PyMOL Python script that loads the backbone (N, CA, C, O; Angstrom):
from pymol import cmd

cmd.read_pdbstr("""\
ATOM      1  N   MET A   1     -12.053-124.626  91.319  1.00  0.00           N
ATOM      2  CA  MET A   1     -12.482-125.816  91.301  1.00  0.00           C
ATOM      3  C   MET A   1     -13.431-125.953  90.267  1.00  0.00           C
ATOM      4  O   MET A   1     -14.466-125.287  90.312  1.00  0.00           O
ATOM      5  N   ARG A   2     -13.214-126.710  89.372  1.00  0.00           N
ATOM      6  CA  ARG A   2     -14.312-126.628  88.300  1.00  0.00           C
ATOM      7  C   ARG A   2     -15.952-127.480  88.909  1.00  0.00           C
ATOM      8  O   ARG A   2     -15.863-128.611  89.386  1.00  0.00           O
ATOM      9  N   GLY A   3     -17.006-126.946  88.832  1.00  0.00           N
ATOM     10  CA  GLY A   3     -17.978-127.279  89.611  1.00  0.00           C
ATOM     11  C   GLY A   3     -18.579-126.948  90.900  1.00  0.00           C
ATOM     12  O   GLY A   3     -19.734-127.139  91.280  1.00  0.00           O
ATOM     13  N   LEU A   4     -17.304-126.266  91.679  1.00  0.00           N
ATOM     14  CA  LEU A   4     -17.553-126.248  92.985  1.00  0.00           C
ATOM     15  C   LEU A   4     -18.231-124.564  92.993  1.00  0.00           C
ATOM     16  O   LEU A   4     -17.866-123.813  92.089  1.00  0.00           O
ATOM     17  N   ASP A   5     -19.132-124.097  93.963  1.00  0.00           N
ATOM     18  CA  ASP A   5     -19.859-123.140  94.050  1.00  0.00           C
ATOM     19  C   ASP A   5     -19.975-122.819  95.612  1.00  0.00           C
ATOM     20  O   ASP A   5     -20.505-123.625  96.377  1.00  0.00           O
ATOM     21  N   LEU A   6     -19.460-121.620  96.035  1.00  0.00           N
ATOM     22  CA  LEU A   6     -19.406-121.397  97.733  1.00  0.00           C
ATOM     23  C   LEU A   6     -19.953-120.049  97.583  1.00  0.00           C
ATOM     24  O   LEU A   6     -19.667-119.284  96.662  1.00  0.00           O
ATOM     25  N   SER A   7     -20.952-119.747  98.781  1.00  0.00           N
ATOM     26  CA  SER A   7     -21.599-118.466  99.052  1.00  0.00           C
ATOM     27  C   SER A   7     -21.701-118.434 100.312  1.00  0.00           C
ATOM     28  O   SER A   7     -21.905-119.458 100.964  1.00  0.00           O
ATOM     29  N   ALA A   8     -21.560-117.116 100.909  1.00  0.00           N
ATOM     30  CA  ALA A   8     -21.397-116.847 102.614  1.00  0.00           C
ATOM     31  C   ALA A   8     -22.414-115.506 102.553  1.00  0.00           C
ATOM     32  O   ALA A   8     -22.389-114.569 101.756  1.00  0.00           O
ATOM     33  N   ALA A   9     -23.172-115.716 103.502  1.00  0.00           N
ATOM     34  CA  ALA A   9     -23.986-114.105 103.981  1.00  0.00           C
ATOM     35  C   ALA A   9     -24.241-114.044 105.290  1.00  0.00           C
ATOM     36  O   ALA A   9     -24.198-115.092 105.935  1.00  0.00           O
ATOM     37  N   VAL A  10     -24.572-112.738 105.971  1.00  0.00           N
ATOM     38  CA  VAL A  10     -25.041-112.269 107.188  1.00  0.00           C
ATOM     39  C   VAL A  10     -26.149-111.351 106.920  1.00  0.00           C
ATOM     40  O   VAL A  10     -26.412-110.281 106.371  1.00  0.00           O
ATOM     41  N   TYR A  11     -26.597-112.186 107.500  1.00  0.00           N
ATOM     42  CA  TYR A  11     -27.871-110.974 107.832  1.00  0.00           C
ATOM     43  C   TYR A  11     -28.454-110.329 109.260  1.00  0.00           C
ATOM     44  O   TYR A  11     -28.545-110.898 110.348  1.00  0.00           O
ATOM     45  N   ASN A  12     -28.754-109.198 108.969  1.00  0.00           N
ATOM     46  CA  ASN A  12     -28.956-108.342 110.198  1.00  0.00           C
ATOM     47  C   ASN A  12     -27.385-108.083 110.904  1.00  0.00           C
ATOM     48  O   ASN A  12     -27.266-108.320 112.106  1.00  0.00           O
ATOM     49  N   LEU A  13     -26.669-107.787 110.429  1.00  0.00           N
ATOM     50  CA  LEU A  13     -25.063-107.829 110.878  1.00  0.00           C
ATOM     51  C   LEU A  13     -25.092-107.405 112.068  1.00  0.00           C
ATOM     52  O   LEU A  13     -24.565-108.108 112.931  1.00  0.00           O
ATOM     53  N   PHE A  14     -25.834-105.899 112.510  1.00  0.00           N
ATOM     54  CA  PHE A  14     -25.327-104.995 113.464  1.00  0.00           C
ATOM     55  C   PHE A  14     -26.501-105.554 114.496  1.00  0.00           C
ATOM     56  O   PHE A  14     -26.778-104.824 115.447  1.00  0.00           O
ATOM     57  N   ASP A  15     -27.196-106.800 114.354  1.00  0.00           N
ATOM     58  CA  ASP A  15     -27.789-107.130 115.263  1.00  0.00           C
ATOM     59  C   ASP A  15     -29.069-106.437 116.044  1.00  0.00           C
ATOM     60  O   ASP A  15     -29.413-106.748 117.184  1.00  0.00           O
ATOM     61  N   ARG A  16     -29.712-105.438 115.219  1.00  0.00           N
ATOM     62  CA  ARG A  16     -30.583-104.590 115.398  1.00  0.00           C
ATOM     63  C   ARG A  16     -32.257-105.428 115.540  1.00  0.00           C
ATOM     64  O   ARG A  16     -32.701-106.363 114.874  1.00  0.00           O
ATOM     65  N   GLU A  17     -32.957-104.571 116.793  1.00  0.00           N
ATOM     66  CA  GLU A  17     -34.073-105.440 116.865  1.00  0.00           C
ATOM     67  C   GLU A  17     -35.215-104.634 115.982  1.00  0.00           C
ATOM     68  O   GLU A  17     -35.221-103.409 115.866  1.00  0.00           O
ATOM     69  N   TYR A  18     -36.179-105.525 115.380  1.00  0.00           N
ATOM     70  CA  TYR A  18     -36.989-104.737 114.520  1.00  0.00           C
ATOM     71  C   TYR A  18     -37.923-105.597 114.441  1.00  0.00           C
ATOM     72  O   TYR A  18     -37.817-106.778 114.774  1.00  0.00           O
ATOM     73  N   SER A  19     -39.069-104.971 113.916  1.00  0.00           N
ATOM     74  CA  SER A  19     -40.702-105.857 113.303  1.00  0.00           C
ATOM     75  C   SER A  19     -41.089-105.129 112.104  1.00  0.00           C
ATOM     76  O   SER A  19     -41.058-103.996 111.624  1.00  0.00           O
ATOM     77  N   ASP A  20     -41.417-106.152 111.883  1.00  0.00           N
ATOM     78  CA  ASP A  20     -42.147-105.754 110.701  1.00  0.00           C
ATOM     79  C   ASP A  20     -43.635-105.933 110.755  1.00  0.00           C
ATOM     80  O   ASP A  20     -44.133-107.020 111.048  1.00  0.00           O
ATOM     81  N   PRO A  21     -44.482-104.663 110.419  1.00  0.00           N
ATOM     82  CA  PRO A  21     -45.822-104.188 110.382  1.00  0.00           C
ATOM     83  C   PRO A  21     -46.826-105.432 109.945  1.00  0.00           C
ATOM     84  O   PRO A  21     -46.138-106.184 109.255  1.00  0.00           O
ATOM     85  N   VAL A  22     -47.959-105.876 110.043  1.00  0.00           N
ATOM     86  CA  VAL A  22     -49.133-106.863 109.410  1.00  0.00           C
ATOM     87  C   VAL A  22     -50.305-105.711 109.900  1.00  0.00           C
ATOM     88  O   VAL A  22     -50.133-104.710 110.596  1.00  0.00           O
ATOM     89  N   SER A  23     -51.504-106.207 109.300  1.00  0.00           N
ATOM     90  CA  SER A  23     -52.779-106.359 109.589  1.00  0.00           C
ATOM     91  C   SER A  23     -53.573-107.413 109.579  1.00  0.00           C
ATOM     92  O   SER A  23     -53.005-108.486 109.376  1.00  0.00           O
ATOM     93  N   ASN A  24     -54.631-107.429 109.727  1.00  0.00           N
ATOM     94  CA  ASN A  24     -55.577-108.354 110.270  1.00  0.00           C
ATOM     95  C   ASN A  24     -54.632-109.519 110.988  1.00  0.00           C
ATOM     96  O   ASN A  24     -54.138-110.540 110.509  1.00  0.00           O
ATOM     97  N   HIS A  25     -54.582-108.981 112.276  1.00  0.00           N
ATOM     98  CA  HIS A  25     -53.528-109.932 112.806  1.00  0.00           C
ATOM     99  C   HIS A  25     -53.833-109.948 114.562  1.00  0.00           C
ATOM    100  O   HIS A  25     -54.402-108.901 114.873  1.00  0.00           O
ATOM    101  N   LEU A  26     -53.682-110.533 115.329  1.00  0.00           N
ATOM    102  CA  LEU A  26     -54.040-110.355 116.642  1.00  0.00           C
ATOM    103  C   LEU A  26     -52.599-109.370 116.838  1.00  0.00           C
ATOM    104  O   LEU A  26     -52.935-108.518 117.660  1.00  0.00           O
ATOM    105  N   GLN A  27     -51.475-109.178 116.529  1.00  0.00           N
ATOM    106  CA  GLN A  27     -50.530-108.698 116.908  1.00  0.00           C
ATOM    107  C   GLN A  27     -49.766-107.547 115.831  1.00  0.00           C
ATOM    108  O   GLN A  27     -49.300-107.981 114.777  1.00  0.00           O
ATOM    109  N   ASP A  28     -49.677-106.231 116.117  1.00  0.00           N
ATOM    110  CA  ASP A  28     -49.386-105.215 115.811  1.00  0.00           C
ATOM    111  C   ASP A  28     -48.333-105.253 114.605  1.00  0.00           C
ATOM    112  O   ASP A  28     -48.254-104.531 113.612  1.00  0.00           O
ATOM    113  N   ALA A  29     -47.492-106.419 115.052  1.00  0.00           N
ATOM    114  CA  ALA A  29     -45.908-106.030 114.423  1.00  0.00           C
ATOM    115  C   ALA A  29     -45.371-107.745 114.766  1.00  0.00           C
ATOM    116  O   ALA A  29     -45.838-108.295 115.763  1.00  0.00           O
ATOM    117  N   ILE A  30     -44.421-108.467 113.903  1.00  0.00           N
ATOM    118  CA  ILE A  30     -43.879-109.202 114.330  1.00  0.00           C
ATOM    119  C   ILE A  30     -42.449-109.435 114.355  1.00  0.00           C
ATOM    120  O   ILE A  30     -41.765-109.673 113.360  1.00  0.00           O
ATOM    121  N   PRO A  31     -42.105-109.365 115.353  1.00  0.00           N
ATOM    122  CA  PRO A  31     -40.500-109.428 115.263  1.00  0.00           C
ATOM    123  C   PRO A  31     -39.674-110.397 114.687  1.00  0.00           C
ATOM    124  O   PRO A  31     -40.108-111.548 114.630  1.00  0.00           O
ATOM    125  N   GLN A  32     -38.287-110.077 114.139  1.00  0.00           N
ATOM    126  CA  GLN A  32     -37.803-110.383 113.151  1.00  0.00           C
ATOM    127  C   GLN A  32     -36.477-111.131 113.759  1.00  0.00           C
ATOM    128  O   GLN A  32     -36.026-110.528 114.732  1.00  0.00           O
ATOM    129  N   ASP A  33     -35.724-112.367 113.379  1.00  0.00           N
ATOM    130  CA  ASP A  33     -34.507-112.715 114.039  1.00  0.00           C
ATOM    131  C   ASP A  33     -33.548-111.752 114.055  1.00  0.00           C
ATOM    132  O   ASP A  33     -33.493-110.753 113.337  1.00  0.00           O
ATOM    133  N   GLY A  34     -32.588-112.192 115.142  1.00  0.00           N
ATOM    134  CA  GLY A  34     -31.498-111.289 115.635  1.00  0.00           C
ATOM    135  C   GLY A  34     -30.599-111.401 113.955  1.00  0.00           C
ATOM    136  O   GLY A  34     -31.101-111.535 112.839  1.00  0.00           O
ATOM    137  N   ARG A  35     -29.398-111.303 114.280  1.00  0.00           N
ATOM    138  CA  ARG A  35     -28.111-111.988 113.313  1.00  0.00           C
ATOM    139  C   ARG A  35     -27.942-113.137 112.918  1.00  0.00           C
ATOM    140  O   ARG A  35     -27.503-113.853 113.818  1.00  0.00           O
ATOM    141  N   SER A  36     -28.098-113.670 111.924  1.00  0.00           N
ATOM    142  CA  SER A  36     -27.687-115.045 111.495  1.00  0.00           C
ATOM    143  C   SER A  36     -26.581-115.114 110.051  1.00  0.00           C
ATOM    144  O   SER A  36     -26.130-114.250 109.298  1.00  0.00           O
ATOM    145  N   PHE A  37     -26.458-116.434 110.132  1.00  0.00           N
ATOM    146  CA  PHE A  37     -25.234-116.452 108.946  1.00  0.00           C
ATOM    147  C   PHE A  37     -25.865-117.631 108.068  1.00  0.00           C
ATOM    148  O   PHE A  37     -26.676-118.531 108.285  1.00  0.00           O
ATOM    149  N   ARG A  38     -25.106-117.197 106.969  1.00  0.00           N
ATOM    150  CA  ARG A  38     -25.309-118.740 106.026  1.00  0.00           C
ATOM    151  C   ARG A  38     -24.638-119.199 105.341  1.00  0.00           C
ATOM    152  O   ARG A  38     -24.455-118.360 104.458  1.00  0.00           O
ATOM    153  N   LEU A  39     -24.044-120.127 105.112  1.00  0.00           N
ATOM    154  CA  LEU A  39     -23.192-120.950 104.385  1.00  0.00           C
ATOM    155  C   LEU A  39     -23.201-122.034 103.405  1.00  0.00           C
ATOM    156  O   LEU A  39     -23.309-123.230 103.678  1.00  0.00           O
ATOM    157  N   LYS A  40     -23.067-121.476 102.146  1.00  0.00           N
ATOM    158  CA  LYS A  40     -23.765-122.846 101.189  1.00  0.00           C
ATOM    159  C   LYS A  40     -22.731-123.095 100.172  1.00  0.00           C
ATOM    160  O   LYS A  40     -22.314-122.109  99.564  1.00  0.00           O
ATOM    161  N   VAL A  41     -22.210-124.349  99.865  1.00  0.00           N
ATOM    162  CA  VAL A  41     -21.665-124.901  99.470  1.00  0.00           C
ATOM    163  C   VAL A  41     -22.214-125.952  98.327  1.00  0.00           C
ATOM    164  O   VAL A  41     -22.996-126.841  98.665  1.00  0.00           O
ATOM    165  N   ARG A  42     -21.849-125.841  97.186  1.00  0.00           N
ATOM    166  CA  ARG A  42     -22.772-126.546  95.962  1.00  0.00           C
ATOM    167  C   ARG A  42     -21.698-127.365  95.130  1.00  0.00           C
ATOM    168  O   ARG A  42     -20.597-126.849  95.320  1.00  0.00           O
ATOM    169  N   TYR A  43     -21.647-128.063  94.585  1.00  0.00           N
ATOM    170  CA  TYR A  43     -21.076-128.912  93.934  1.00  0.00           C
ATOM    171  C   TYR A  43     -21.980-129.817  92.587  1.00  0.00           C
ATOM    172  O   TYR A  43     -22.929-130.591  92.712  1.00  0.00           O
ATOM    173  N   GLU A  44     -21.412-129.461  91.584  1.00  0.00           N
ATOM    174  CA  GLU A  44     -22.234-130.198  90.384  1.00  0.00           C
ATOM    175  C   GLU A  44     -21.193-131.008  89.560  1.00  0.00           C
ATOM    176  O   GLU A  44     -20.086-130.501  89.379  1.00  0.00           O
ATOM    177  N   PHE A  45     -21.492-132.298  89.025  1.00  0.00           N
ATOM    178  CA  PHE A  45     -20.746-132.960  88.346  1.00  0.00           C
ATOM    179  C   PHE A  45     -21.343-133.587  87.297  1.00  0.00           C
ATOM    180  O   PHE A  45     -20.676-134.290  86.538  1.00  0.00           O
TER     181      PHE A  45
END
""", "prot")
cmd.dss("prot")
cmd.show_as("cartoon", "prot")
cmd.util.cbc("prot")
cmd.orient("prot")
């Protein structure tokens, strides 16, 4: 359909636990989110 844009994404597909290292912070690492999904629908006219 003209003007319609669809996209979908899955982040951390296997739901692994991981953290990103940080410096100059109270924590040594910051835990990241588990599995998440995104669906985007855009229509231009």
